[in-house]
FIZA-78949 format. One record per atom (N, C-alpha, C, O, CB): residue in one letter; y, x, z. Coordinates in steps of 0.1 Angstrom, whole numbers, padded with zeros to 4 digits, always signed. Glycine has a CB too. Example, Ala and Ser with C-alpha at 12.3 -4.5 7.8 and 13.67 -1.06 7.14 Angstrom:
BEGIN
A-0057+0132+0078
A-0045+0123+0078
A-0033+0132+0078
A-0033+0142+0085
A-0045+0113+0090
S-0022+0128+0071
S-0011+0137+0071
S+0000+0129+0079
S+0011+0134+0080
S-0006+0141+0057
END
This chain:
BEGIN
M+1478-1010+1272
M+1490-1017+1276
M+1495-1013+1291
M+1487-1011+1300
M+1488-1032+1276
H+1507-1011+1292
H+1511-1007+1306
H+1508-1018+1316
H+1510-1030+1313
H+1525-1004+1307
P+1503-1014+1328
P+1499-1024+1338
P+1509-1032+1343
P+1506-1043+1348
P+1494-1019+1350
N+1523-1029+1341
N+1533-1037+1347
N+1540-1044+1334
N+1552-1046+1335
N+1544-1029+1357
S+1533-1047+1324
S+1540-1051+1312
S+1536-1066+1308
S+1525-1071+1312
S+1537-1042+1300
R+1546-1072+1301
R+1542-1085+1297
R+1548-1088+1283
R+1558-1081+1280
R+1546-1096+1309
H+1543-1097+1275
H+1549-1100+1263
H+1558-1112+1265
H+1555-1122+1273
H+1538-1103+1252
L+1570-1111+1259
L+1580-1122+1259
L+1583-1126+1244
L+1584-1118+1235
L+1593-1118+1267
S+1584-1140+1242
S+1585-1142+1228
S+1600-1143+1223
S+1602-1145+1211
S+1578-1155+1225
E+1610-1142+1232
E+1625-1145+1228
E+1631-1131+1228
E+1630-1124+1218
E+1632-1154+1239
K+1640-1129+1238
K+1647-1116+1239
K+1641-1104+1238
K+1645-1095+1231
K+1654-1116+1249
Q+1629-1102+1247
Q+1624-1089+1249
Q+1610-1090+1240
Q+1602-1098+1243
Q+1622-1086+1264
L+1609-1080+1230
L+1598-1080+1224
L+1587-1075+1232
L+1576-1080+1230
L+1600-1073+1212
Y+1588-1066+1240
Y+1579-1060+1249
Y+1586-1056+1262
Y+1595-1048+1262
Y+1572-1049+1243
F+1580-1060+1274
F+1588-1058+1286
F+1579-1052+1296
F+1568-1055+1299
F+1593-1072+1292
I+1586-1041+1300
I+1580-1034+1312
I+1590-1037+1324
I+1601-1034+1324
I+1578-1019+1310
S+1583-1043+1334
S+1591-1051+1343
S+1602-1042+1350
S+1599-1031+1355
S+1582-1057+1354
M+1613-1046+1350
M+1624-1039+1358
M+1628-1047+1371
M+1637-1043+1377
M+1636-1037+1350
E+1621-1058+1374
E+1624-1064+1385
E+1621-1056+1398
E+1612-1048+1398
E+1617-1076+1386
N+1629-1058+1407
N+1630-1050+1421
N+1632-1035+1419
N+1631-1027+1428
N+1616-1050+1428
L+1636-1032+1407
L+1642-1019+1404
L+1657-1018+1408
L+1665-1025+1403
L+1639-1015+1389
N+1661-1008+1416
N+1674-1008+1420
N+1681-0998+1412
N+1681-0986+1416
N+1675-1006+1435
F+1688-1003+1401
F+1696-0994+1392
F+1709-0991+1398
F+1715-1001+1403
F+1697-1000+1378
H+1714-0979+1398
H+1726-0975+1403
H+1735-0968+1393
H+1747-0966+1395
H+1723-0967+1413
V+1729-0964+1381
V+1736-0958+1370
V+1730-0962+1357
V+1718-0961+1355
V+1736-0944+1370
I+1739-0968+1348
I+1736-0971+1335
I+1741-0961+1324
I+1753-0956+1325
I+1741-0986+1332
G+1734-0958+1316
G+1737-0950+1305
G+1734-0955+1290
G+1724-0962+1288
G+1730-0937+1307
F+1743-0953+1281
F+1742-0957+1268
F+1742-0946+1259
F+1749-0935+1261
F+1753-0966+1265
D+1733-0948+1248
D+1735-0941+1235
D+1747-0947+1228
D+1752-0958+1231
D+1722-0942+1226
L+1752-0940+1218
L+1763-0945+1209
L+1758-0950+1195
L+1759-0962+1192
L+1774-0933+1207
D+1753-0941+1187
D+1750-0945+1174
D+1737-0955+1174
D+1726-0952+1180
D+1747-0933+1165
H+1740-0966+1166
H+1729-0976+1165
H+1725-0982+1176
H+1714-0988+1177
H+1717-0972+1160
T+1733-0982+1187
T+1730-0987+1200
T+1743-0996+1204
T+1741-1008+1206
T+1727-0976+1210
L+1754-0990+1204
L+1767-0998+1207
L+1772-1006+1194
L+1780-1015+1195
L+1779-0988+1211
Y+1766-1003+1183
Y+1767-1011+1171
Y+1754-1011+1163
Y+1748-1000+1163
Y+1778-1007+1163
P+1749-1021+1157
P+1738-1023+1150
P+1738-1015+1136
P+1748-1012+1130
P+1736-1037+1148
K+1725-1012+1131
K+1724-1005+1118
K+1729-1016+1107
K+1728-1028+1109
K+1708-1000+1116
S+1733-1011+1096
S+1736-1019+1085
S+1733-1013+1073
S+1732-1000+1073
S+1749-1023+1085
K+1730-1020+1061
K+1727-1014+1048
K+1739-1004+1045
K+1736-0993+1042
K+1725-1025+1037
K+1751-1007+1046
K+1763-0999+1042
K+1763-0985+1050
K+1766-0974+1045
K+1776-1007+1044
I+1759-0987+1064
I+1758-0975+1071
I+1746-0966+1068
I+1747-0954+1070
I+1759-0979+1084
D+1735-0973+1065
D+1724-0964+1061
D+1726-0957+1047
D+1722-0946+1045
D+1711-0973+1059
E+1734-0964+1039
E+1737-0955+1025
E+1747-0945+1029
E+1746-0934+1022
E+1743-0964+1013
K+1755-0946+1038
K+1764-0936+1042
K+1757-0924+1048
K+1761-0912+1045
K+1775-0942+1052
I+1747-0926+1056
I+1739-0916+1062
I+1730-0909+1051
I+1729-0897+1052
I+1730-0922+1073
Q+1724-0917+1041
Q+1717-0912+1030
Q+1725-0902+1022
Q+1720-0892+1018
Q+1712-0924+1022
S+1738-0907+1020
S+1746-0898+1012
S+1748-0885+1019
S+1749-0875+1012
S+1760-0904+1010
Y+1748-0883+1032
Y+1749-0872+1039
Y+1737-0864+1037
Y+1737-0852+1035
Y+1751-0874+1053
L+1726-0872+1037
L+1714-0864+1037
L+1711-0856+1022
L+1705-0846+1021
L+1702-0875+1040
Y+1716-0864+1013
Y+1714-0859+1000
Y+1722-0845+0998
Y+1718-0836+0991
Y+1719-0870+0989
G+1734-0845+1005
G+1743-0833+1004
G+1734-0821+1011
G+1733-0810+1006
G+1757-0836+1012
K+1728-0825+1022
K+1721-0814+1029
K+1707-0809+1021
K+1703-0798+1022
K+1717-0820+1044
I+1703-0818+1015
I+1690-0814+1007
I+1694-0806+0995
I+1688-0797+0991
I+1682-0828+1002
A+1706-0810+0988
A+1710-0803+0977
A+1715-0788+0981
A+1712-0779+0973
A+1722-0811+0971
E+1721-0786+0993
E+1725-0775+0999
E+1712-0766+1001
E+1711-0755+0996
E+1733-0777+1011
N+1702-0772+1007
N+1691-0764+1012
N+1683-0759+1000
N+1679-0748+1000
N+1683-0772+1021
K+1680-0769+0991
K+1672-0768+0979
K+1678-0760+0967
K+1671-0756+0957
K+1668-0782+0974
K+1692-0759+0967
K+1701-0754+0956
K+1699-0762+0944
K+1697-0757+0934
K+1698-0740+0953
I+1700-0776+0946
I+1699-0784+0933
I+1711-0793+0934
I+1718-0793+0944
I+1685-0792+0932
T+1712-0802+0924
T+1723-0813+0923
T+1721-0824+0932
T+1710-0826+0936
T+1725-0819+0909
L+1732-0831+0935
L+1731-0843+0943
L+1721-0853+0937
L+1712-0858+0943
L+1745-0850+0945
S+1723-0855+0924
S+1714-0864+0918
S+1700-0862+0919
S+1692-0871+0922
S+1716-0865+0906
K+1697-0849+0917
K+1681-0844+0920
K+1679-0845+0934
K+1667-0850+0936
K+1678-0827+0917
A+1687-0843+0943
A+1684-0844+0957
A+1680-0858+0961
A+1670-0861+0967
A+1696-0840+0965
R+1690-0867+0955
R+1688-0881+0959
R+1673-0886+0953
R+1665-0893+0960
R+1700-0890+0952
S+1670-0883+0941
S+1658-0886+0935
S+1646-0881+0944
S+1636-0888+0947
S+1658-0879+0920
L+1647-0868+0947
L+1637-0861+0956
L+1634-0869+0968
L+1622-0871+0971
L+1641-0846+0960
F+1645-0874+0976
F+1644-0879+0988
F+1638-0895+0987
F+1629-0899+0994
F+1659-0878+0995
D+1645-0903+0977
D+1642-0915+0976
D+1627-0917+0971
D+1621-0927+0975
D+1652-0920+0967
E+1623-0909+0962
E+1609-0912+0956
E+1599-0910+0968
E+1590-0918+0970
E+1606-0901+0942
R+1601-0900+0976
R+1591-0898+0986
R+1594-0908+0998
R+1584-0911+1005
R+1591-0884+0990
Y+1606-0912+1001
Y+1609-0920+1012
Y+1603-0935+1009
Y+1598-0941+1018
Y+1624-0919+1014
K+1605-0940+0998
K+1602-0953+0992
K+1586-0953+0992
K+1581-0964+0995
K+1608-0956+0978
N+1580-0942+0988
N+1566-0943+0986
N+1558-0939+0998
N+1546-0938+0997
N+1563-0935+0975
G+1565-0936+1008
G+1559-0930+1020
G+1550-0939+1030
G+1544-0934+1039
G+1570-0924+1028
S+1550-0951+1027
S+1545-0963+1034
S+1548-0961+1050
S+1539-0961+1059
S+1528-0963+1031
G+1561-0961+1052
G+1565-0963+1066
G+1569-0948+1072
G+1572-0946+1084
G+1553-0970+1076
T+1568-0938+1063
T+1571-0924+1068
T+1585-0924+1071
T+1593-0931+1065
T+1567-0913+1057
S+1588-0916+1081
S+1602-0914+1087
S+1609-0906+1078
S+1604-0899+1070
S+1603-0908+1100
G+1623-0906+1080
G+1632-0898+1072
G+1630-0885+1074
G+1630-0877+1065
G+1646-0902+1075
G+1627-0880+1089
G+1625-0867+1092
G+1612-0860+1085
G+1612-0848+1082
G+1624-0866+1105
Q+1602-0870+1085
Q+1589-0864+1078
Q+1591-0864+1062
Q+1585-0855+1056
Q+1577-0874+1082
T+1598-0871+1057
T+1602-0871+1043
T+1608-0858+1039
T+1605-0851+1029
T+1611-0883+1040
L+1618-0855+1048
L+1624-0841+1045
L+1615-0830+1048
L+1616-0820+1041
L+1636-0838+1053
R+1606-0830+1058
R+1596-0820+1060
R+1587-0819+1047
R+1584-0809+1042
R+1587-0822+1074
D+1583-0832+1042
D+1575-0830+1030
D+1581-0825+1017
D+1575-0819+1008
D+1570-0843+1025
I+1595-0826+1017
I+1603-0819+1006
I+1604-0804+1010
I+1607-0796+1001
I+1617-0825+1005
G+1601-0800+1022
G+1600-0785+1024
G+1612-0781+1033
G+1616-0769+1035
G+1602-0777+1010
I+1618-0790+1040
I+1628-0787+1049
I+1623-0789+1064
I+1623-0800+1068
I+1641-0796+1047
E+1620-0779+1071
E+1612-0779+1082
E+1619-0786+1094
E+1613-0794+1101
E+1608-0765+1087
N+1633-0784+1095
N+1640-0790+1106
N+1645-0804+1102
N+1657-0807+1104
N+1651-0779+1110
G+1636-0812+1096
G+1640-0826+1090
G+1644-0834+1099
G+1653-0842+1096
G+1629-0832+1084
S+1639-0835+1114
S+1643-0845+1124
S+1656-0841+1128
S+1664-0849+1130
S+1633-0845+1136
E+1660-0827+1129
E+1674-0823+1134
E+1684-0828+1124
E+1695-0833+1127
E+1675-0808+1136
I+1681-0826+1111
I+1690-0830+1100
I+1693-0845+1100
I+1704-0850+1097
I+1684-0826+1086
I+1682-0853+1104
I+1683-0868+1104
I+1694-0871+1115
I+1703-0878+1114
I+1669-0876+1106
Q+1691-0864+1126
Q+1700-0867+1139
Q+1714-0863+1134
Q+1724-0870+1136
Q+1695-0857+1153
E+1714-0851+1128
E+1729-0846+1125
E+1735-0856+1115
E+1747-0860+1117
E+1731-0831+1118
A+1728-0862+1105
A+1733-0872+1096
A+1738-0884+1103
A+1749-0890+1101
A+1723-0875+1087
L+1729-0889+1112
L+1733-0901+1121
L+1746-0899+1129
L+1754-0909+1130
L+1721-0903+1131
E+1748-0887+1135
E+1758-0886+1144
E+1771-0882+1136
E+1782-0885+1140
E+1755-0877+1156
N+1769-0874+1124
N+1782-0869+1117
N+1785-0876+1105
N+1796-0873+1100
N+1781-0854+1114
A+1778-0884+1100
A+1782-0892+1088
A+1796-0899+1091
A+1798-0903+1103
A+1771-0903+1083
D+1804-0899+1081
D+1817-0907+1083
D+1816-0921+1082
D+1818-0926+1071
D+1826-0904+1074
I+1812-0928+1094
I+1808-0942+1093
I+1818-0951+1101
I+1816-0963+1102
I+1794-0944+1099
S+1829-0945+1106
S+1838-0951+1115
S+1846-0964+1109
S+1849-0974+1115
S+1848-0941+1119
S+1848-0961+1095
S+1855-0972+1087
S+1847-0985+1086
S+1852-0995+1082
S+1857-0966+1073
M+1834-0983+1089
M+1824-0994+1087
M+1821-1002+1100
M+1815-1013+1100
M+1811-0988+1081
L+1826-0997+1111
L+1824-1002+1125
L+1836-1013+1127
L+1847-1012+1123
L+1825-0989+1136
T+1831-1023+1134
T+1840-1034+1137
T+1836-1039+1152
T+1824-1040+1156
T+1839-1046+1126
P+1847-1042+1160
P+1845-1046+1173
P+1836-1059+1174
P+1836-1067+1165
P+1859-1049+1180
D+1829-1059+1185
D+1820-1070+1188
D+1823-1075+1202
D+1819-1069+1212
D+1806-1067+1187
K+1832-1086+1202
K+1839-1091+1213
K+1829-1095+1225
K+1831-1093+1237
K+1847-1102+1210
N+1818-1100+1220
N+1806-1104+1228
N+1801-1092+1237
N+1801-1091+1249
N+1795-1110+1219
V+1797-1082+1228
V+1792-1069+1233
V+1803-1064+1244
V+1800-1061+1256
V+1789-1059+1221
N+1815-1062+1239
N+1825-1055+1248
N+1827-1064+1260
N+1831-1057+1270
N+1838-1052+1241
S+1826-1077+1261
S+1829-1084+1273
S+1816-1082+1282
S+1817-1080+1294
S+1831-1100+1269
L+1804-1081+1275
L+1793-1078+1285
L+1793-1064+1291
L+1789-1062+1303
L+1779-1080+1277
I+1796-1055+1284
I+1799-1041+1288
I+1808-1042+1300
I+1805-1036+1310
I+1806-1033+1277
S+1819-1048+1297
S+1828-1049+1310
S+1823-1054+1322
S+1825-1049+1333
S+1840-1058+1307
Q+1814-1065+1320
Q+1807-1070+1332
Q+1797-1061+1337
Q+1794-1060+1349
Q+1801-1083+1328
I+1789-1053+1328
I+1781-1042+1335
I+1789-1034+1341
I+1785-1032+1353
I+1773-1033+1326
V+1800-1028+1338
V+1809-1019+1345
V+1813-1024+1359
V+1814-1017+1369
V+1822-1016+1337
S+1816-1036+1360
S+1820-1042+1371
S+1808-1044+1382
S+1809-1043+1394
S+1826-1056+1367
K+1797-1046+1376
K+1786-1047+1385
K+1780-1034+1390
K+1777-1032+1402
K+1775-1055+1377
Y+1778-1025+1380
Y+1770-1013+1384
Y+1780-1001+1387
Y+1776-0991+1392
Y+1761-1009+1371
K+1793-1002+1383
K+1803-0992+1386
K+1800-0978+1378
K+1809-0973+1370
K+1803-0989+1403
N+1788-0972+1380
N+1785-0960+1373
N+1779-0962+1359
N+1767-0964+1358
N+1776-0952+1381
V+1787-0962+1349
V+1783-0965+1335
V+1788-0954+1328
V+1799-0951+1328
V+1789-0979+1330
D+1778-0947+1320
D+1780-0935+1312
D+1777-0935+1298
D+1770-0944+1294
D+1773-0924+1318
L+1781-0926+1291
L+1776-0925+1275
L+1771-0911+1274
L+1777-0901+1278
L+1789-0928+1264
I+1758-0911+1269
I+1752-0898+1266
I+1748-0900+1250
I+1740-0907+1246
I+1739-0894+1276
T+1755-0892+1243
T+1753-0894+1228
T+1751-0880+1221
T+1755-0870+1225
T+1765-0901+1223
G+1746-0881+1209
G+1744-0869+1200
G+1756-0866+1192
G+1756-0856+1186
G+1732-0870+1189
S+1766-0875+1192
S+1778-0872+1184
S+1787-0863+1192
S+1786-0863+1205
S+1785-0884+1180
N+1794-0854+1185
N+1804-0847+1193
N+1816-0855+1198
N+1819-0866+1194
N+1808-0836+1185
M+1825-0849+1207
M+1835-0856+1214
M+1845-0863+1204
M+1850-0874+1206
M+1842-0846+1224
H+1848-0854+1193
H+1857-0859+1184
H+1851-0873+1177
H+1858-0883+1175
H+1861-0848+1174
Q+1840-0871+1173
Q+1834-0884+1166
Q+1832-0895+1175
Q+1834-0907+1172
Q+1819-0880+1160
T+1828-0891+1188
T+1827-0902+1198
T+1841-0910+1200
T+1841-0922+1199
T+1823-0894+1213
H+1851-0902+1201
H+1864-0910+1202
H+1868-0918+1190
H+1873-0929+1192
H+1876-0900+1205
I+1864-0914+1178
I+1868-0921+1166
I+1859-0934+1166
I+1864-0945+1163
I+1866-0912+1153
K+1845-0933+1169
K+1836-0945+1169
K+1840-0954+1180
K+1842-0966+1178
K+1820-0941+1170
L+1842-0950+1192
L+1846-0959+1203
L+1859-0967+1199
L+1860-0980+1200
L+1849-0950+1216
N+1869-0959+1194
N+1882-0966+1191
N+1879-0976+1179
N+1887-0986+1179
N+1893-0955+1188
A+1870-0974+1170
A+1868-0985+1160
A+1862-0997+1166
A+1866-1008+1163
A+1859-0979+1150
L+1852-0994+1175
L+1845-1004+1183
L+1855-1012+1193
L+1851-1022+1199
L+1835-0997+1190
D+1867-1005+1195
D+1875-1010+1205
D+1869-1011+1220
D+1870-1021+1228
D+1879-1024+1201
I+1862-1000+1222
I+1857-0997+1235
I+1864-0985+1241
I+1862-0973+1237
I+1841-0994+1234
P+1873-0988+1252
P+1881-0978+1257
P+1873-0967+1263
P+1863-0969+1270
P+1889-0984+1267
L+1877-0954+1262
L+1872-0943+1268
L+1869-0945+1283
L+1859-0941+1288
L+1881-0932+1267
K+1879-0952+1289
K+1878-0952+1304
K+1866-0962+1309
K+1864-0964+1321
K+1892-0957+1309
T+1860-0968+1299
T+1849-0977+1302
T+1838-0969+1308
T+1830-0974+1316
T+1845-0986+1289
F+1837-0956+1306
F+1825-0948+1310
F+1830-0937+1320
F+1839-0930+1318
F+1819-0941+1298
S+1823-0938+1331
S+1826-0927+1342
S+1825-0913+1336
S+1833-0904+1339
S+1817-0929+1354
H+1814-0912+1328
H+1812-0899+1322
H+1808-0900+1308
H+1801-0909+1304
H+1803-0891+1329
I+1812-0890+1300
I+1808-0890+1285
I+1803-0876+1282
I+1810-0866+1282
I+1820-0893+1275
I+1790-0876+1279
I+1783-0864+1276
I+1779-0864+1261
I+1773-0873+1255
I+1770-0862+1285
T+1784-0854+1255
T+1782-0854+1239
T+1774-0840+1235
T+1769-0832+1243
T+1798-0855+1231
A+1774-0839+1222
A+1767-0828+1216
A+1774-0814+1218
A+1769-0803+1217
A+1767-0830+1202
D+1787-0816+1223
D+1795-0805+1227
D+1790-0799+1240
D+1792-0787+1241
D+1808-0809+1229
D+1783-0806+1249
D+1778-0803+1260
D+1763-0798+1260
D+1757-0793+1270
D+1780-0814+1269
G+1758-0801+1251
G+1743-0797+1250
G+1736-0807+1240
G+1741-0813+1231
G+1736-0798+1265
S+1721-0806+1243
S+1713-0815+1233
S+1707-0825+1241
S+1704-0823+1253
S+1701-0807+1226
K+1704-0837+1233
K+1696-0847+1239
K+1682-0845+1237
K+1673-0849+1245
K+1701-0859+1235
S+1678-0838+1225
S+1665-0837+1220
S+1657-0828+1230
S+1645-0831+1231
S+1665-0832+1207
N+1662-0818+1235
N+1655-0810+1246
N+1656-0814+1260
N+1651-0807+1269
N+1661-0797+1246
G+1662-0826+1262
G+1665-0831+1276
G+1678-0825+1283
G+1682-0830+1294
G+1654-0828+1284
D+1682-0814+1278
D+1694-0808+1286
D+1705-0819+1290
D+1708-0820+1302
D+1701-0795+1277
N+1709-0827+1281
N+1721-0835+1284
N+1716-0847+1294
N+1724-0852+1302
N+1727-0842+1270
F+1703-0851+1294
F+1698-0860+1303
F+1699-0853+1317
F+1703-0859+1326
F+1684-0864+1299
K+1694-0841+1318
K+1694-0833+1330
K+1707-0832+1335
K+1710-0834+1347
K+1687-0820+1328
K+1716-0829+1326
K+1732-0829+1331
K+1736-0842+1336
K+1743-0843+1346
K+1742-0825+1317
W+1732-0853+1329
W+1735-0865+1334
W+1730-0869+1350
W+1737-0874+1359
W+1731-0875+1324
L+1718-0865+1351
L+1712-0868+1365
L+1719-0859+1375
L+1720-0863+1387
L+1696-0865+1366
S+1723-0847+1371
S+1729-0837+1380
S+1743-0843+1385
S+1748-0840+1396
S+1731-0823+1373
L+1749-0852+1377
L+1762-0858+1381
L+1761-0867+1395
L+1771-0870+1402
L+1767-0868+1369
Y+1749-0871+1397
Y+1747-0881+1408
Y+1735-0876+1417
Y+1724-0881+1417
Y+1743-0896+1402
P+1738-0865+1424
P+1728-0858+1432
P+1720-0868+1442
P+1709-0866+1446
P+1734-0846+1440
S+1728-0878+1446
S+1723-0886+1458
S+1713-0896+1452
S+1707-0904+1460
S+1735-0893+1466
Y+1710-0898+1439
Y+1702-0907+1432
Y+1690-0901+1427
Y+1691-0891+1421
Y+1710-0914+1422
N+1679-0907+1428
N+1667-0903+1420
N+1667-0909+1407
N+1673-0919+1404
N+1653-0907+1428
P+1660-0902+1397
P+1659-0905+1383
P+1655-0920+1382
P+1659-0926+1372
P+1649-0895+1377
K+1647-0925+1392
K+1642-0941+1391
K+1655-0949+1393
K+1654-0961+1391
K+1631-0945+1403
H+1665-0944+1396
H+1678-0952+1398
H+1686-0953+1386
H+1696-0961+1386
H+1687-0946+1410
F+1682-0946+1375
F+1689-0945+1363
F+1681-0954+1352
F+1669-0955+1351
F+1690-0930+1358
L+1691-0960+1344
L+1686-0967+1332
L+1694-0961+1320
L+1706-0960+1320
L+1687-0984+1333
Y+1686-0958+1309
Y+1692-0953+1297
Y+1689-0962+1286
Y+1677-0966+1285
Y+1687-0939+1293
I+1698-0967+1278
I+1697-0976+1267
I+1700-0970+1254
I+1712-0965+1252
I+1705-0988+1269
G+1691-0970+1244
G+1692-0963+1231
G+1685-0971+1221
G+1681-0983+1224
G+1686-0949+1232
D+1683-0964+1209
D+1676-0971+1200
D+1663-0962+1192
D+1655-0967+1184
D+1687-0976+1190
R+1663-0950+1197
R+1652-0942+1190
R+1641-0938+1200
R+1644-0933+1211
R+1659-0929+1183
A+1629-0940+1196
A+1618-0940+1204
A+1617-0926+1211
A+1614-0925+1223
A+1607-0944+1196
R+1618-0915+1203
R+1617-0901+1209
R+1629-0898+1217
R+1628-0896+1229
R+1615-0889+1198
L+1640-0897+1211
L+1652-0892+1218
L+1657-0901+1229
L+1663-0896+1239
L+1663-0891+1209
D+1655-0915+1228
D+1661-0924+1238
D+1651-0929+1247
D+1655-0933+1258
D+1668-0935+1231
C+1637-0928+1243
C+1628-0933+1252
C+1619-0921+1259
C+1619-0919+1271
C+1620-0942+1246
D+1611-0914+1250
D+1603-0904+1254
D+1610-0892+1262
D+1605-0888+1273
D+1596-0898+1241
V+1620-0888+1256
V+1627-0875+1263
V+1632-0879+1277
V+1628-0872+1286
V+1639-0870+1255
P+1641-0891+1279
P+1645-0893+1293
P+1633-0898+1302
P+1633-0895+1314
P+1656-0903+1293
S+1624-0906+1297
S+1613-0911+1304
S+1605-0899+1309
S+1598-0902+1319
S+1605-0921+1296
A+1604-0890+1304
A+1597-0877+1308
A+1604-0871+1321
A+1597-0864+1329
A+1598-0867+1297
L+1617-0875+1323
L+1624-0869+1335
L+1624-0880+1345
L+1631-0878+1355
L+1639-0865+1332
G+1617-0891+1343
G+1617-0902+1354
G+1628-0912+1351
G+1630-0921+1360
G+1620-0896+1367
I+1636-0912+1341
I+1647-0923+1339
I+1640-0934+1332
I+1631-0933+1323
I+1661-0917+1329
H+1644-0946+1337
H+1639-0957+1331
H+1647-0959+1318
H+1659-0955+1317
H+1640-0969+1341
T+1640-0966+1307
T+1645-0966+1293
T+1645-0979+1288
T+1635-0986+1290
T+1637-0956+1284
A+1655-0984+1280
A+1652-0996+1272
A+1657-0992+1257
A+1666-0984+1255
A+1661-1008+1278
L+1650-0998+1247
L+1653-0997+1233
L+1658-1009+1228
L+1652-1020+1232
L+1643-0992+1225
V+1668-1009+1219
V+1676-1020+1213
V+1673-1020+1199
V+1670-1010+1193
V+1690-1020+1215
Y+1675-1033+1193
Y+1673-1036+1178
Y+1660-1030+1174
Y+1659-1023+1164
Y+1685-1029+1169
V+1649-1034+1182
V+1635-1032+1177
V+1631-1042+1169
V+1631-1054+1172
V+1627-1031+1188
K+1625-1037+1158
K+1619-1048+1148
K+1603-1048+1150
K+1597-1058+1148
K+1623-1044+1132
E+1596-1037+1153
E+1583-1037+1155
E+1579-1030+1167
E+1584-1019+1169
E+1577-1031+1144
V+1570-1038+1176
V+1569-1032+1190
V+1558-1020+1189
V+1548-1020+1182
V+1565-1045+1200
D+1562-1012+1198
D+1552-0999+1201
D+1549-1000+1216
D+1557-0996+1225
D+1558-0982+1196
E+1537-1006+1217
E+1532-1009+1232
E+1529-0996+1239
E+1526-0996+1251
E+1519-1018+1233
K+1529-0984+1232
K+1525-0971+1238
K+1538-0965+1245
K+1538-0955+1253
K+1520-0961+1226
L+1549-0972+1241
L+1563-0965+1247
L+1565-0972+1260
L+1565-0984+1262
L+1576-0967+1237
P+1569-0962+1270
P+1571-0966+1283
P+1585-0972+1286
P+1592-0967+1295
P+1568-0954+1292
C+1589-0982+1279
C+1602-0988+1279
C+1601-1003+1275
C+1591-1007+1269
C+1611-0980+1271
T+1612-1010+1279
T+1614-1024+1275
T+1620-1023+1261
T+1628-1014+1259
T+1623-1032+1284
Q+1616-1032+1253
Q+1620-1031+1238
Q+1627-1045+1235
Q+1621-1056+1236
Q+1608-1029+1228
Y+1639-1045+1230
Y+1647-1057+1227
Y+1652-1059+1214
Y+1654-1050+1206
Y+1658-1057+1236
H+1654-1073+1210
H+1659-1074+1197
H+1673-1071+1194
H+1677-1068+1182
H+1657-1087+1194
S+1680-1070+1205
S+1695-1066+1204
S+1700-1061+1217
S+1694-1061+1228
S+1704-1078+1199
L+1713-1055+1215
L+1719-1050+1227
L+1723-1061+1237
L+1722-1061+1249
L+1733-1041+1222
V+1728-1072+1230
V+1732-1083+1238
V+1722-1088+1248
V+1724-1089+1260
V+1736-1095+1229
D+1709-1089+1241
D+1699-1093+1251
D+1696-1085+1263
D+1693-1090+1273
D+1687-1093+1244
T+1698-1071+1259
T+1696-1061+1271
T+1707-1062+1281
T+1704-1061+1293
T+1696-1046+1265
L+1720-1064+1278
L+1731-1065+1286
L+1729-1077+1295
L+1730-1076+1307
L+1745-1065+1278
Q+1726-1090+1289
Q+1724-1101+1296
Q+1714-1100+1307
Q+1715-1106+1317
Q+1722-1111+1288
D+1702-1092+1304
D+1692-1091+1313
D+1696-1083+1326
D+1690-1084+1337
D+1681-1085+1306
L+1706-1075+1325
L+1711-1067+1335
L+1721-1074+1343
L+1724-1070+1354
L+1718-1055+1328
L+1727-1085+1339
L+1737-1091+1347
L+1732-1103+1356
L+1739-1109+1363
L+1748-1098+1337
END
């Protein structure tokens, strides 16, 4: 257990103290962070994956679906990326990320007035509020519009068009935008352990994960039930 951590029973599933930390820059992920996961969104993403499997394995969509579903459901918690690797697709994690970012889910997104109000308060308090996402700029515009979050909410928007989150390049780019601040002055809020916690944390950026169902105490980040809980903690 992290020496500066404690368990909380309500909002924070697992808390690494951010007390006395002087954040100057707040960054958000987009997908499954500014909006929660849902069954319909998952089905849309899986449909995208079936197409990729069919293309890669030269099989029908029906066979691709059976191939993925059988292994995924019987995998006892195996990730989607690992399932794809088990099928024989080596870049499984990258394809999962591609599906997450590029599946056409904008029609399933709806504004959350409470979240949007809290984000506006975050902007008023911290001034430097940015978006660092694996979506490309076109998809980012579409999704933000569906969520009724104005582009001007963010001082900077860094997307897949600018580089990659997975190798840390876009987090380094983010840090470079504020040369007068150290990484410890940054907080990044996302939903995925590796991409949104491990990668930025390795650069010294503080991190928080949202929509967490099962605590991983090995992760160097605060873990929350929801985005609302996270935003309220920052105000």
